[in-house]
C-alpha positions, 0 to 999 in steps of 0.5 A, a space after each residue: 515464399 520461395 519456390 523450390 523444385 524436388 531436387 533443390 528440396 532433397 539437397 537441402 534436406 540431405 545437407 541439413 540431415 548429413 551435412 555436406 560430407 554425406 553421400 550427396 553426390 551419389 544421390 544427385 547422380 541418381 537424379 534424372 532430368 525429364 527435361 532433355 530436349 531432342 537434338 537437331 540431327 539423328 544421333 544414331 546415324 551421326 555416332 555410327 559414322 563418327 565411329 567408322 571415321 574415328 579409325 585413323 586408316 579409314 580417315 586416311 582412305 576417306 581423305 584420299 577419296 576427297 581427292 577423287 575417285 580411286 581404285 583399291 590398288 591406288 589406295 593401297 599403294 598410297 597408304 602402303 596397306 594390302 588389298 584385303 585390308 583396304 577392302 575391309 575398311 572401305 566396307 566399313 565406310 560403305 556400310 554407313 553410307 559414306 562411300 559409293 562403289 562402281 564397277 568398271 563397264 568394261 571389265 567388272 573386276 575393277 571397282 572404283 571408290 568415291 565419296 557419297 556426296 549427299 552423305 557428306 553434306 548430311 554429315 557436315 550439316 549434322 555437325 554444324 547443327 549439333 555443335 552450333 554454339 548457338 545452341 548453348 543456352 544460359 542455365 543454372 543447375 538445379 542440383 549440386 552445390 551451385 543450386 544449393 540455395 542459402 539455407 536461411 532462405 528455406 523455412 525449416 520448422 523443427 518438431 
């Protein structure tokens, strides 16, 4: 006899009971798989860094920092932004560890910003691991119309 999982049996039952026009989709959406595999990266950290970099001005600032160490005034001149706005964006980049800061040894009023190389390498590694096409596994859905086994394969007895 054919072995079917719980979701497939429920779908077959609902199809027989309500026909394909019933509220099967909502029922399938309520089904949660316990087979979720762990990801190869820290998703919280990756998510936070991506959120910060998703702001276009921050991405521009980060791009300029990839060219080398910059001070606030250089970034402001290049991006035509006021110093307080540059500082705001830099603080967000620093909060997620993407940017390092260093005060001038002679005059501490001057602050220099650079890319945190370790964080950049970690971000590159996380992207490489998370978006690796080799992670895609062949899989047949367990729910939905594609998983619906031909009703002739299911032994149904009427009472």
